[in-house]
N, CA and C atoms as an extended XYZ file, in Angstrom:
594
Properties=species:S:1:pos:R:3:atomname:S:1:resname:S:1:resid:I:1 pbc="F F F"
N       108.169      -37.712      -53.095 N   MET     1
C       106.911      -37.160      -53.230 CA  MET     1
C       107.445      -35.501      -53.085 C   MET     1
N       106.966      -34.943      -54.183 N   SER     2
C       107.205      -33.594      -54.344 CA  SER     2
C       105.910      -32.414      -54.124 C   SER     2
N       106.367      -31.054      -53.534 N   VAL     3
C       105.761      -30.499      -52.944 CA  VAL     3
C       105.516      -29.338      -53.897 C   VAL     3
N       104.488      -28.239      -54.387 N   SER     4
C       104.376      -27.330      -54.852 CA  SER     4
C       103.539      -26.637      -54.429 C   SER     4
N       103.619      -25.329      -53.711 N   VAL     5
C       102.741      -24.400      -53.190 CA  VAL     5
C       102.558      -23.080      -53.591 C   VAL     5
N       101.651      -22.674      -54.195 N   GLU     6
C       101.191      -21.375      -55.064 CA  GLU     6
C       101.422      -20.683      -54.392 C   GLU     6
N       102.174      -19.737      -54.199 N   PRO     7
C       101.223      -18.108      -53.629 CA  PRO     7
C        99.895      -17.532      -53.637 C   PRO     7
N        99.704      -17.311      -52.791 N   GLY     8
C        97.966      -16.349      -53.394 CA  GLY     8
C        98.153      -14.735      -52.952 C   GLY     8
N        97.129      -14.465      -53.414 N   GLU     9
C        96.963      -12.923      -53.456 CA  GLU     9
C        97.338      -12.354      -51.199 C   GLU     9
N        97.628      -12.886      -50.050 N   TYR    10
C        97.030      -12.920      -49.299 CA  TYR    10
C        98.966      -13.861      -48.882 C   TYR    10
N        99.695      -14.047      -49.683 N   TRP    11
C       100.694      -14.850      -49.245 CA  TRP    11
C       101.629      -13.855      -47.976 C   TRP    11
N       101.576      -12.782      -48.101 N   HIS    12
C       102.496      -11.879      -47.265 CA  HIS    12
C       101.319      -11.411      -46.327 C   HIS    12
N       101.378      -11.505      -44.546 N   SER    13
C       100.332      -10.475      -44.203 CA  SER    13
C       101.138       -9.259      -43.712 C   SER    13
N       100.469       -8.327      -43.182 N   LYS    14
C       101.348       -7.348      -43.204 CA  LYS    14
C       100.702       -6.925      -41.541 C   LYS    14
N       102.078       -6.452      -41.145 N   MET    15
C       101.821       -6.300      -39.598 CA  MET    15
C       102.644       -4.592      -39.067 C   MET    15
N       102.246       -3.557      -38.605 N   ARG    16
C       102.945       -2.545      -37.933 CA  ARG    16
C       103.816       -2.792      -36.500 C   ARG    16
N       105.283       -2.876      -36.944 N   VAL    17
C       105.884       -2.865      -35.672 CA  VAL    17
C       106.270       -1.345      -35.958 C   VAL    17
N       106.187       -0.449      -34.459 N   LEU    18
C       106.134        1.127      -34.436 CA  LEU    18
C       105.971        1.207      -35.297 C   LEU    18
N       107.511        2.351      -36.241 N   PHE    19
C       106.867        2.524      -37.484 CA  PHE    19
C       107.125        2.355      -38.751 C   PHE    19
N       107.195        0.810      -38.693 N   PHE    20
C       107.565        0.239      -39.594 CA  PHE    20
C       106.120       -0.954      -40.299 C   PHE    20
N       106.171       -1.433      -41.472 N   THR    21
C       105.698       -2.603      -41.721 CA  THR    21
C       106.396       -3.779      -42.359 C   THR    21
N       106.269       -4.833      -41.523 N   VAL    22
C       106.209       -5.707      -41.887 CA  VAL    22
C       105.664       -6.537      -42.402 C   VAL    22
N       106.700       -7.881      -43.393 N   LYS    23
C       105.912       -8.212      -43.934 CA  LYS    23
C       105.763       -9.957      -43.715 C   LYS    23
N       104.578      -10.551      -43.300 N   ASN    24
C       105.193      -11.893      -42.614 CA  ASN    24
C       104.536      -13.026      -43.277 C   ASN    24
N       105.620      -13.713      -43.869 N   PRO    25
C       105.591      -14.864      -44.395 CA  PRO    25
C       104.452      -15.930      -43.580 C   PRO    25
N       103.797      -16.810      -44.488 N   PRO    26
C       103.078      -18.087      -43.815 CA  PRO    26
C       103.862      -19.235      -43.628 C   PRO    26
N       102.884      -20.088      -42.437 N   GLN    27
C       103.649      -21.044      -41.944 CA  GLN    27
C       102.749      -21.815      -42.727 C   GLN    27
N       103.553      -22.920      -43.024 N   VAL    28
C       103.054      -24.488      -43.980 CA  VAL    28
C       103.155      -25.606      -43.502 C   VAL    28
N       102.470      -26.650      -43.455 N   ALA    29
C       102.610      -28.146      -43.097 CA  ALA    29
C       102.392      -28.938      -44.215 C   ALA    29
N       103.319      -30.129      -44.561 N   VAL    30
C       102.361      -30.713      -45.670 CA  VAL    30
C       102.661      -31.584      -44.781 C   VAL    30
N       101.433      -33.191      -45.341 N   TRP    31
C       102.120      -34.205      -44.502 CA  TRP    31
C       101.153      -35.367      -45.378 C   TRP    31
N       101.478      -36.558      -44.828 N   VAL    32
C       100.712      -37.892      -45.582 CA  VAL    32
C       100.008      -38.633      -44.442 C   VAL    32
N        99.173      -39.224      -44.707 N   GLU    33
C        98.496      -39.600      -44.050 CA  GLU    33
C        97.660      -41.160      -44.634 C   GLU    33
N        97.155      -42.272      -43.984 N   THR    34
C        96.628      -43.265      -44.589 CA  THR    34
C        95.194      -42.284      -45.074 C   THR    34
N        94.165      -43.489      -45.426 N   PRO    35
C        92.668      -43.048      -45.958 CA  PRO    35
C        91.786      -43.044      -44.768 C   PRO    35
N        92.309      -43.487      -43.573 N   GLU    36
C        91.695      -43.691      -42.742 CA  GLU    36
C        92.245      -42.562      -41.283 C   GLU    36
N        93.335      -41.802      -42.158 N   GLY    37
C        93.807      -40.224      -41.164 CA  GLY    37
C        94.215      -40.838      -39.918 C   GLY    37
N        95.192      -41.828      -40.415 N   GLU    38
C        96.381      -41.982      -39.194 CA  GLU    38
C        97.429      -41.475      -40.159 C   GLU    38
N        98.254      -41.007      -38.706 N   PHE    39
C        99.744      -40.092      -39.674 CA  PHE    39
C       100.649      -41.270      -39.805 C   PHE    39
N       101.349      -40.643      -41.154 N   ILE    40
C       102.422      -41.375      -42.008 CA  ILE    40
C       103.868      -40.239      -41.508 C   ILE    40
N       103.797      -39.545      -42.608 N   ASP    41
C       104.941      -38.367      -41.991 CA  ASP    41
C       104.619      -37.361      -42.664 C   ASP    41
N       105.678      -36.261      -42.239 N   THR    42
C       105.441      -35.218      -43.182 CA  THR    42
C       106.437      -34.282      -44.124 C   THR    42
N       105.839      -34.137      -45.164 N   ILE    43
C       106.870      -34.063      -46.724 CA  ILE    43
C       107.614      -32.213      -46.432 C   ILE    43
N       106.923      -31.591      -46.133 N   MET    44
C       107.651      -30.466      -45.682 CA  MET    44
C       106.823      -29.768      -44.606 C   MET    44
N       107.642      -28.713      -43.914 N   ILE    45
C       107.029      -27.803      -42.773 CA  ILE    45
C       108.220      -26.547      -42.917 C   ILE    45
N       107.217      -25.797      -42.756 N   THR    46
C       108.407      -24.447      -42.566 CA  THR    46
C       109.313      -23.882      -41.502 C   THR    46
N       109.865      -23.800      -41.683 N   GLY    47
C       111.330      -23.863      -40.538 CA  GLY    47
C       110.967      -23.593      -39.201 C   GLY    47
N       110.229      -22.136      -39.113 N   ARG    48
C       109.939      -21.498      -37.452 CA  ARG    48
C       108.409      -22.565      -36.904 C   ARG    48
N       107.822      -23.176      -37.606 N   THR    49
C       107.065      -24.684      -37.055 CA  THR    49
C       107.850      -25.755      -36.804 C   THR    49
N       108.888      -25.684      -37.683 N   ALA    50
C       109.682      -27.409      -37.006 CA  ALA    50
C       110.433      -26.949      -35.716 C   ALA    50
N       110.531      -25.809      -35.494 N   LYS    51
C       111.771      -25.707      -34.713 CA  LYS    51
C       110.735      -24.709      -33.270 C   LYS    51
N       110.090      -24.366      -33.852 N   GLN    52
C       109.355      -23.652      -32.510 CA  GLN    52
C       110.056      -22.639      -32.240 C   GLN    52
N       110.442      -21.702      -33.485 N   GLU    53
C       111.432      -20.506      -33.254 CA  GLU    53
C       110.383      -19.193      -33.664 C   GLU    53
N       110.165      -18.900      -32.599 N   TRP    54
C       108.838      -17.530      -32.321 CA  TRP    54
C       109.418      -16.366      -32.155 C   TRP    54
N       109.048      -15.102      -32.807 N   ARG    55
C       109.400      -13.813      -32.040 CA  ARG    55
C       108.277      -13.127      -31.521 C   ARG    55
N       108.708      -12.872      -30.375 N   SER    56
C       107.693      -12.377      -29.308 CA  SER    56
C       106.789      -13.766      -28.785 C   SER    56
N       106.995      -14.844      -28.277 N   ALA    57
C       105.830      -15.725      -28.282 CA  ALA    57
C       105.410      -15.954      -26.812 C   ALA    57
N       104.131      -16.381      -26.185 N   PRO    58
C       104.340      -16.561      -25.241 CA  PRO    58
C       105.353      -18.117      -24.801 C   PRO    58
N       104.895      -18.472      -23.452 N   ASP    59
C       106.108      -19.307      -22.964 CA  ASP    59
C       105.835      -20.585      -23.685 C   ASP    59
N       104.419      -21.152      -24.206 N   GLU    60
C       103.607      -22.572      -24.558 CA  GLU    60
C       104.231      -21.821      -26.121 C   GLU    60
N       104.766      -21.329      -26.608 N   GLY    61
C       105.067      -21.166      -28.147 CA  GLY    61
C       103.783      -20.837      -28.507 C   GLY    61
N       103.804      -20.988      -30.305 N   ARG    62
C       102.602      -20.912      -30.940 CA  ARG    62
C       101.712      -22.273      -31.220 C   ARG    62
N       100.929      -22.858      -30.242 N   PRO    63
C       100.707      -23.833      -30.810 CA  PRO    63
C        99.015      -23.784      -31.797 C   PRO    63
N        98.982      -22.406      -32.087 N   GLU    64
C        97.692      -22.454      -32.448 CA  GLU    64
C        98.188      -22.142      -33.914 C   GLU    64
N        99.305      -21.911      -34.214 N   SER    65
C       100.065      -21.771      -35.806 CA  SER    65
C        99.413      -22.849      -36.654 C   SER    65
N        99.862      -23.994      -36.557 N   LEU    66
C        99.820      -25.131      -37.379 CA  LEU    66
C        98.934      -26.250      -36.183 C   LEU    66
N        97.835      -26.284      -35.605 N   PRO    67
C        97.026      -27.035      -35.040 CA  PRO    67
C        96.939      -28.596      -35.437 C   PRO    67
N        96.389      -28.228      -36.153 N   VAL    68
C        96.297      -29.766      -37.019 CA  VAL    68
C        97.365      -31.134      -37.079 C   VAL    68
N        98.519      -29.986      -37.649 N   TRP    69
C       100.177      -31.089      -37.904 CA  TRP    69
C       100.078      -31.383      -36.702 C   TRP    69
N       100.494      -30.305      -35.931 N   THR    70
C       100.877      -30.253      -34.374 CA  THR    70
C       100.437      -31.537      -33.657 C   THR    70
N        99.251      -31.587      -33.850 N   ASN    71
C        98.314      -32.581      -33.080 CA  ASN    71
C        98.785      -34.116      -33.782 C   ASN    71
N        98.564      -33.993      -34.975 N   ALA    72
C        98.595      -35.140      -35.777 CA  ALA    72
C       100.236      -35.880      -35.888 C   ALA    72
N       101.229      -35.223      -35.789 N   SER    73
C       102.962      -35.483      -36.161 CA  SER    73
C       102.944      -35.538      -34.178 C   SER    73
N       102.673      -35.026      -33.035 N   ALA    74
C       103.042      -35.459      -31.939 CA  ALA    74
C       103.348      -36.725      -31.642 C   ALA    74
N       103.149      -37.694      -31.925 N   GLN    75
C       103.703      -39.442      -31.661 CA  GLN    75
C       104.647      -39.758      -32.756 C   GLN    75
N       104.854      -39.145      -33.667 N   HIS    76
C       105.794      -38.901      -34.772 CA  HIS    76
C       107.288      -38.882      -34.455 C   HIS    76
N       108.228      -39.383      -34.389 N   VAL    77
C       109.847      -39.069      -34.197 CA  VAL    77
C       110.482      -39.452      -35.316 C   VAL    77
N       109.609      -38.082      -36.736 N   GLY    78
C       110.278      -38.070      -38.096 CA  GLY    78
C       111.497      -37.128      -37.834 C   GLY    78
N       112.331      -37.418      -38.965 N   ASP    79
C       113.435      -36.340      -39.108 CA  ASP    79
C       113.205      -35.108      -39.785 C   ASP    79
N       112.382      -34.288      -38.560 N   LEU    80
C       111.875      -32.389      -39.252 CA  LEU    80
C       112.738      -31.611      -40.080 C   LEU    80
N       114.093      -32.009      -39.796 N   ASP    81
C       115.270      -31.415      -40.616 CA  ASP    81
C       115.030      -31.497      -42.269 C   ASP    81
N       114.946      -32.768      -42.507 N   ALA    82
C       114.683      -33.193      -43.969 CA  ALA    82
C       113.562      -32.722      -43.994 C   ALA    82
N       112.657      -32.507      -43.188 N   ALA    83
C       111.748      -31.976      -44.012 CA  ALA    83
C       111.057      -30.220      -44.120 C   ALA    83
N       112.017      -29.770      -43.248 N   SER    84
C       111.499      -28.543      -43.080 CA  SER    84
C       112.781      -27.555      -44.070 C   SER    84
N       111.892      -26.330      -44.268 N   SER    85
C       112.569      -25.772      -44.912 CA  SER    85
C       112.194      -23.938      -44.807 C   SER    85
N       113.036      -23.228      -45.338 N   ALA    86
C       113.113      -21.943      -44.287 CA  ALA    86
C       111.451      -21.212      -44.224 C   ALA    86
N       111.665      -20.370      -43.824 N   THR    87
C       110.387      -19.898      -44.063 CA  THR    87
C       110.364      -19.157      -45.165 C   THR    87
N       109.227      -19.392      -46.134 N   PRO    88
C       109.796      -18.533      -47.761 CA  PRO    88
C       108.832      -17.135      -47.716 C   PRO    88
N       109.612      -16.611      -48.709 N   GLU    89
C       109.228      -15.287      -48.839 CA  GLU    89
C       108.471      -15.394      -50.118 C   GLU    89
N       108.112      -16.536      -51.434 N   GLU    90
C       107.715      -16.662      -52.492 CA  GLU    90
C       107.041      -18.235      -52.291 C   GLU    90
N       107.428      -18.475      -53.275 N   ARG    91
C       106.547      -19.718      -53.437 CA  ARG    91
C       107.254      -20.981      -53.085 C   ARG    91
N       106.744      -22.291      -52.575 N   ILE    92
C       107.387      -23.523      -52.118 CA  ILE    92
C       107.937      -24.547      -53.031 C   ILE    92
N       108.981      -25.022      -53.299 N   ASP    93
C       108.832      -26.233      -54.444 CA  ASP    93
C       109.760      -27.189      -53.499 C   ASP    93
N       109.421      -28.251      -52.962 N   SER    94
C       109.755      -29.462      -51.870 CA  SER    94
C       109.765      -30.533      -52.312 C   SER    94
N       110.775      -31.009      -51.732 N   GLY    95
C       110.351      -33.239      -52.159 CA  GLY    95
C       111.258      -33.940      -50.972 C   GLY    95
N       110.818      -34.648      -51.107 N   ARG    96
C       111.262      -35.646      -50.085 CA  ARG    96
C       110.851      -37.012      -50.192 C   ARG    96
N       111.990      -38.010      -50.273 N   CYS    97
C       111.667      -39.380      -50.321 CA  CYS    97
C       111.244      -40.262      -49.290 C   CYS    97
N       109.860      -40.701      -49.285 N   LEU    98
C       109.489      -41.368      -48.360 CA  LEU    98
C       109.198      -42.797      -48.149 C   LEU    98
N       110.337      -43.492      -48.147 N   SER    99
C       110.491      -44.925      -47.736 CA  SER    99
C       109.264      -46.200      -47.222 C   SER    99
N       108.612      -45.249      -46.830 N   SER   100
C       107.573      -46.059      -45.942 CA  SER   100
C       106.157      -46.645      -46.832 C   SER   100
N       105.970      -45.283      -47.959 N   LEU   101
C       105.236      -45.683      -48.740 CA  LEU   101
C       105.095      -46.419      -49.187 C   LEU   101
N       104.100      -46.930      -49.988 N   VAL   102
C       103.769      -48.298      -50.911 CA  VAL   102
C       103.139      -48.027      -52.033 C   VAL   102
N       104.177      -48.493      -52.994 N   HIS   103
C       103.673      -48.279      -54.484 CA  HIS   103
C       102.118      -49.212      -54.614 C   HIS   103
N       101.231      -48.073      -55.721 N   GLY   104
C        99.657      -48.809      -55.392 CA  GLY   104
C        99.215      -48.231      -54.636 C   GLY   104
N        99.802      -48.162      -53.399 N   ALA   105
C        98.887      -47.909      -52.221 CA  ALA   105
C        97.772      -46.091      -52.148 C   ALA   105
N        96.927      -46.074      -51.780 N   ARG   106
C        95.664      -45.173      -51.473 CA  ARG   106
C        96.402      -44.513      -50.634 C   ARG   106
N        97.034      -42.885      -50.537 N   TYR   107
C        96.938      -42.050      -49.086 CA  TYR   107
C        96.512      -41.013      -49.345 C   TYR   107
N        95.930      -40.548      -48.354 N   ARG   108
C        95.666      -38.957      -48.337 CA  ARG   108
C        96.922      -37.912      -47.935 C   ARG   108
N        96.578      -36.668      -48.852 N   ILE   109
C        97.467      -35.336      -48.252 CA  ILE   109
C        97.209      -34.616      -47.799 C   ILE   109
N        97.396      -33.928      -46.943 N   ARG   110
C        96.620      -32.990      -46.160 CA  ARG   110
C        98.140      -31.701      -45.737 C   ARG   110
N        97.215      -30.543      -45.972 N   ALA   111
C        98.104      -29.209      -45.747 CA  ALA   111
C        97.354      -28.112      -44.906 C   ALA   111
N        98.730      -27.629      -44.282 N   GLU   112
C        97.599      -26.427      -42.997 CA  GLU   112
C        98.446      -25.375      -43.510 C   GLU   112
N        97.787      -24.233      -43.515 N   VAL   113
C        98.433      -22.729      -43.871 CA  VAL   113
C        97.935      -21.947      -43.043 C   VAL   113
N        98.796      -20.944      -42.116 N   ASN   114
C        98.260      -19.940      -41.502 CA  ASN   114
C        99.059      -18.904      -41.129 C   ASN   114
N        98.475      -17.866      -41.177 N   HIS   115
C        99.187      -16.699      -40.886 CA  HIS   115
C        99.273      -15.926      -39.123 C   HIS   115
N       100.010      -15.521      -38.736 N   SER   116
C        99.656      -14.495      -37.683 CA  SER   116
C        99.295      -13.363      -38.171 C   SER   116
N        98.586      -12.483      -37.196 N   TYR   117
C        97.874      -11.218      -37.333 CA  TYR   117
C        97.224      -11.527      -38.635 C   TYR   117
N        96.280      -12.291      -38.636 N   ASP   118
C        95.268      -12.248      -40.008 CA  ASP   118
C        94.021      -12.167      -39.565 C   ASP   118
N        93.689      -11.029      -39.169 N   TYR   119
C        92.729      -10.454      -38.406 CA  TYR   119
C        91.513       -9.981      -39.573 C   TYR   119
N        89.943      -10.439      -39.124 N   ASN   120
C        88.612       -9.956      -40.050 CA  ASN   120
C        87.847       -9.623      -39.304 C   ASN   120
N        86.981       -9.134      -40.074 N   ASP   121
C        85.569       -8.969      -39.525 CA  ASP   121
C        84.979       -9.387      -38.243 C   ASP   121
N        85.249      -11.075      -38.647 N   TYR   122
C        84.676      -12.112      -37.880 CA  TYR   122
C        85.969      -12.225      -36.641 C   TYR   122
N        86.897      -12.686      -36.622 N   TRP   123
C        88.308      -12.844      -36.299 CA  TRP   123
C        88.720      -11.455      -35.231 C   TRP   123
N        88.135      -11.086      -34.595 N   GLU   124
C        88.810       -9.469      -34.475 CA  GLU   124
C        89.686       -9.276      -33.570 C   GLU   124
N        90.813       -8.510      -33.752 N   LYS   125
C        92.316       -7.947      -32.923 CA  LYS   125
C        91.154       -7.890      -31.819 C   LYS   125
N        90.562       -7.049      -31.705 N   LYS   126
C        89.668       -6.566      -30.561 CA  LYS   126
C        88.714       -7.657      -29.595 C   LYS   126
N        88.762       -8.858      -29.898 N   ALA   127
C        88.004       -9.765      -29.506 CA  ALA   127
C        88.981      -10.135      -27.700 C   ALA   127
N        88.046      -10.340      -26.676 N   GLU   128
C        88.404       -9.977      -25.286 CA  GLU   128
C        88.442      -11.699      -25.075 C   GLU   128
N        89.840      -11.824      -24.414 N   LYS   129
C        89.696      -13.361      -23.806 CA  LYS   129
C        88.853      -13.943      -23.441 C   LYS   129
N        88.986      -14.947      -23.449 N   GLY   130
C        87.630      -16.087      -23.056 CA  GLY   130
C        86.822      -16.354      -24.257 C   GLY   130
N        86.502      -14.988      -25.181 N   SER   131
C        85.489      -14.918      -26.052 CA  SER   131
C        85.759      -15.901      -26.975 C   SER   131
N        85.030      -16.435      -27.947 N   ASP   132
C        84.786      -17.766      -28.812 CA  ASP   132
C        85.889      -17.430      -29.949 C   ASP   132
N        85.616      -15.762      -29.957 N   ARG   133
C        86.491      -15.442      -31.087 CA  ARG   133
C        88.037      -14.916      -30.782 C   ARG   133
N        88.170      -14.708      -29.810 N   TYR   134
C        89.676      -14.345      -29.130 CA  TYR   134
C        90.836      -15.297      -29.766 C   TYR   134
N        91.726      -14.980      -30.588 N   SER   135
C        92.918      -15.981      -31.546 CA  SER   135
C        94.084      -15.562      -30.751 C   SER   135
N        94.330      -14.619      -29.984 N   GLY   136
C        95.463      -14.160      -29.611 CA  GLY   136
C        96.348      -12.994      -30.751 C   GLY   136
N        97.459      -13.579      -31.372 N   VAL   137
C        97.990      -12.833      -32.654 CA  VAL   137
C        97.648      -13.815      -33.727 C   VAL   137
N        96.878      -14.932      -33.965 N   ASN   138
C        96.476      -15.290      -35.052 CA  ASN   138
C        95.597      -15.049      -35.820 C   ASN   138
N        94.637      -14.517      -35.116 N   GLY   139
C        93.974      -13.865      -36.392 CA  GLY   139
C        92.678      -15.404      -36.925 C   GLY   139
N        92.745      -14.884      -38.296 N   GLN   140
C        91.956      -16.193      -38.880 CA  GLN   140
C        92.451      -17.511      -37.897 C   GLN   140
N        91.798      -18.769      -37.867 N   PRO   141
C        92.462      -20.080      -37.911 CA  PRO   141
C        93.201      -20.572      -39.271 C   PRO   141
N        93.972      -21.311      -38.708 N   SER   142
C        94.802      -22.157      -40.027 CA  SER   142
C        93.634      -22.886      -41.009 C   SER   142
N        94.013      -22.960      -42.388 N   VAL   143
C        93.223      -23.556      -43.111 CA  VAL   143
C        93.929      -24.957      -43.397 C   VAL   143
N        93.202      -26.005      -43.671 N   VAL   144
C        93.494      -27.364      -43.627 CA  VAL   144
C        92.837      -27.291      -45.329 C   VAL   144
N        94.356      -28.085      -46.204 N   TYR   145
C        93.327      -28.330      -47.104 CA  TYR   145
C        93.970      -30.474      -47.657 C   TYR   145
N        93.433      -30.739      -48.482 N   GLU   146
C        93.148      -32.685      -48.625 CA  GLU   146
C        93.005      -32.823      -49.678 C   GLU   146
N        93.464      -33.991      -49.868 N   GLY   147
C        93.173      -34.821      -51.426 CA  GLY   147
C        93.913      -36.153      -51.108 C   GLY   147
N        93.645      -36.991      -51.965 N   GLU   148
C        94.244      -38.075      -52.339 CA  GLU   148
C        94.422      -38.591      -53.454 C   GLU   148
N        95.525      -39.549      -53.187 N   LEU   149
C        96.467      -40.400      -54.666 CA  LEU   149
C        97.018      -41.496      -54.430 C   LEU   149
N        97.178      -41.951      -55.289 N   VAL   150
C        97.617      -43.446      -55.403 CA  VAL   150
C        99.317      -43.362      -55.084 C   VAL   150
N       100.176      -43.861      -54.779 N   TYR   151
C       101.387      -43.552      -54.698 CA  TYR   151
C       102.335      -44.527      -56.049 C   TYR   151
N       101.942      -43.598      -57.376 N   THR   152
C       102.458      -44.446      -58.716 CA  THR   152
C       103.000      -43.142      -59.239 C   THR   152
N       103.986      -43.672      -59.804 N   ALA   153
C       104.914      -42.303      -60.538 CA  ALA   153
C       104.286      -41.855      -61.891 C   ALA   153
N       104.155      -40.331      -61.525 N   GLY   154
C       103.674      -39.535      -62.473 CA  GLY   154
C       101.779      -38.570      -61.383 C   GLY   154
N       101.661      -40.039      -60.213 N   GLU   155
C       100.266      -39.489      -60.013 CA  GLU   155
C       100.365      -37.709      -59.386 C   GLU   155
N        99.421      -37.070      -59.477 N   GLN   156
C        99.200      -35.817      -58.814 CA  GLN   156
C        97.876      -35.181      -58.091 C   GLN   156
N        97.901      -34.215      -57.560 N   VAL   157
C        96.794      -34.007      -56.615 CA  VAL   157
C        96.490      -32.579      -56.294 C   VAL   157
N        95.857      -31.887      -56.498 N   VAL   158
C        95.747      -30.218      -56.015 CA  VAL   158
C        94.586      -30.670      -54.992 C   VAL   158
N        95.542      -30.011      -53.931 N   LEU   159
C        94.689      -30.242      -52.282 CA  LEU   159
C        93.548      -29.054      -52.650 C   LEU   159
N        92.143      -29.374      -51.823 N   VAL   160
C        91.135      -28.383      -51.659 CA  VAL   160
C        91.099      -28.195      -50.429 C   VAL   160
N        90.714      -26.888      -49.759 N   PRO   161
C        90.244      -26.241      -48.797 CA  PRO   161
C        89.187      -27.061      -48.152 C   PRO   161
N        89.168      -27.710      -47.166 N   VAL   162
C        87.960      -28.718      -46.233 CA  VAL   162
C        87.953      -28.312      -44.914 C   VAL   162
N        88.407      -27.184      -44.155 N   GLY   163
C        88.136      -26.759      -43.055 CA  GLY   163
C        89.317      -26.197      -42.655 C   GLY   163
N        89.249      -26.087      -41.116 N   GLN   164
C        89.505      -25.031      -40.331 CA  GLN   164
C        90.155      -25.531      -39.040 C   GLN   164
N        91.516      -25.201      -38.279 N   GLY   165
C        92.074      -25.436      -37.116 CA  GLY   165
C        91.516      -25.044      -36.194 C   GLY   165
N        92.080      -25.668      -35.041 N   SER   166
C        92.096      -24.926      -33.800 CA  SER   166
C        92.354      -23.605      -33.498 C   SER   166
N        91.434      -22.579      -33.396 N   VAL   167
C        92.013      -21.103      -33.557 CA  VAL   167
C        93.245      -20.864      -32.577 C   VAL   167
N        92.780      -21.707      -31.216 N   ASP   168
C        93.735      -21.139      -30.037 CA  ASP   168
C        94.657      -22.613      -29.670 C   ASP   168
N        94.953      -23.218      -30.772 N   GLY   169
C        95.643      -24.467      -30.637 CA  GLY   169
C        95.525      -25.424      -29.543 C   GLY   169
N        94.181      -25.539      -29.115 N   SER   170
C        93.928      -26.366      -28.227 CA  SER   170
C        93.994      -27.769      -29.062 C   SER   170
N        94.139      -27.945      -29.655 N   ASN   171
C        93.573      -29.247      -30.152 CA  ASN   171
C        93.984      -29.716      -31.930 C   ASN   171
N        93.534      -30.770      -32.437 N   GLY   172
C        94.149      -30.957      -33.753 CA  GLY   172
C        92.676      -31.383      -34.376 C   GLY   172
N        91.752      -31.293      -34.036 N   THR   173
C        90.329      -31.491      -34.662 CA  THR   173
C        90.565      -30.501      -35.629 C   THR   173
N        89.879      -31.074      -36.883 N   ILE   174
C        89.760      -29.774      -38.599 CA  ILE   174
C        87.880      -29.853      -38.073 C   ILE   174
N        87.690      -28.334      -38.021 N   THR   175
C        86.416      -28.397      -38.200 CA  THR   175
C        86.201      -27.777      -39.810 C   THR   175
N        85.214      -28.932      -40.217 N   GLY   176
C        84.442      -28.843      -41.249 CA  GLY   176
C        84.029      -27.917      -41.868 C   GLY   176
N        84.380      -26.223      -41.795 N   THR   177
C        83.396      -25.442      -42.197 CA  THR   177
C        84.575      -24.657      -42.478 C   THR   177
N        84.260      -23.742      -43.661 N   LEU   178
C        85.232      -22.414      -44.153 CA  LEU   178
C        84.711      -20.883      -43.292 C   LEU   178
N        83.913      -21.087      -42.356 N   ASP   179
C        82.613      -20.181      -42.458 CA  ASP   179
C        84.089      -18.965      -41.467 C   ASP   179
N        83.775      -17.470      -41.606 N   GLY   180
C        84.346      -16.510      -40.574 CA  GLY   180
C        85.630      -16.620      -41.446 C   GLY   180
N        86.109      -17.628      -42.332 N   LEU   181
C        87.532      -17.501      -43.206 CA  LEU   181
C        87.347      -16.277      -44.124 C   LEU   181
N        88.138      -15.345      -44.643 N   THR   182
C        88.364      -14.570      -45.589 CA  THR   182
C        89.795      -14.425      -47.157 C   THR   182
N        90.497      -13.495      -46.011 N   THR   183
C        91.837      -13.591      -46.810 CA  THR   183
C        92.908      -14.955      -46.735 C   THR   183
N        92.132      -15.342      -45.264 N   ALA   184
C        93.278      -16.993      -44.780 CA  ALA   184
C        92.470      -17.738      -45.682 C   ALA   184
N        91.907      -17.483      -46.957 N   LEU   185
C        91.753      -18.484      -48.509 CA  LEU   185
C        91.985      -18.274      -49.523 C   LEU   185
N        92.923      -16.812      -49.439 N   SER   186
C        93.591      -16.696      -50.411 CA  SER   186
C        95.301      -16.285      -49.870 C   SER   186
N        95.719      -17.201      -48.769 N   ILE   187
C        97.173      -17.208      -48.380 CA  ILE   187
C        97.801      -17.681      -49.805 C   ILE   187
N        97.394      -18.984      -49.989 N   VAL   188
C        97.552      -20.088      -51.053 CA  VAL   188
C        96.683      -20.006      -52.324 C   VAL   188
N        97.505      -20.129      -53.396 N   ASP   189
C        96.566      -19.991      -54.684 CA  ASP   189
C        96.355      -21.415      -54.728 C   ASP   189
N        97.321      -22.392      -54.982 N   ALA   190
C        97.331      -23.695      -54.994 CA  ALA   190
C        98.282      -24.608      -54.500 C   ALA   190
N        97.963      -25.682      -53.759 N   VAL   191
C        98.994      -26.361      -53.271 CA  VAL   191
C        98.750      -28.208      -53.893 C   VAL   191
N        99.779      -28.399      -54.638 N   ARG   192
C       100.380      -29.787      -55.633 CA  ARG   192
C       101.088      -30.487      -54.743 C   ARG   192
N       100.462      -31.746      -54.877 N   VAL   193
C       101.705      -32.579      -54.426 CA  VAL   193
C       101.647      -34.162      -55.628 C   VAL   193
N       102.880      -34.582      -56.196 N   SER   194
C       103.102      -35.070      -57.038 CA  SER   194
C       103.793      -36.511      -56.740 C   SER   194
N       103.828      -37.599      -57.323 N   VAL   195
C       105.082      -38.166      -57.135 CA  VAL   195
C       105.752      -39.064      -58.663 C   VAL   195
N       107.259      -38.642      -58.017 N   GLU   196
C       108.307      -38.669      -58.684 CA  GLU   196
C       108.705      -40.146      -59.203 C   GLU   196
N       108.907      -40.402      -60.382 N   ALA   197
C       109.524      -41.764      -60.789 CA  ALA   197
C       110.993      -41.566      -59.643 C   ALA   197
N       111.195      -43.037      -59.178 N   GLU   198
C       112.403      -43.388      -59.040 CA  GLU   198
C       113.540      -43.547      -59.632 C   GLU   198
């Protein structure tokens, strides 16, 4: 399977560190599930999330980065090195052979995208700990994209946004609304997944 993630207008979030403005690329995961929602495997994952290597992170890491993928993949002992790529500065093009998939079967494809420090008027930086809108360094929650395809050479699907992950990373539930999201919806322009000929 191959994945193409097209950058959107807010591919890089910007944050101030002392006197400098730092461009922060997103964290992205793309994975395959059964139509019923059973996790099968990760197609691609950005390196920081795969290795849990965060700058200035609390001891518990960053579960809020990609909470839906983190929870879905928790029981799966796949080869993340094969799926991981450097945290991208630009477009992502990645591919991976998933031998466990059955030709002609239908699969759900999900992607999760998130930025640190991606605050807006709803997910404010100044929200107090304990508040429903408190997100630590997360800002807006992750955006979850979804689509289905039949595993046959030449099949392709463009994923659509279907909801958001837990803002604090406490669970893997997808909240089926895009309310409160602004720039988070423009981190990516498109996520395409296709089945390559063998």
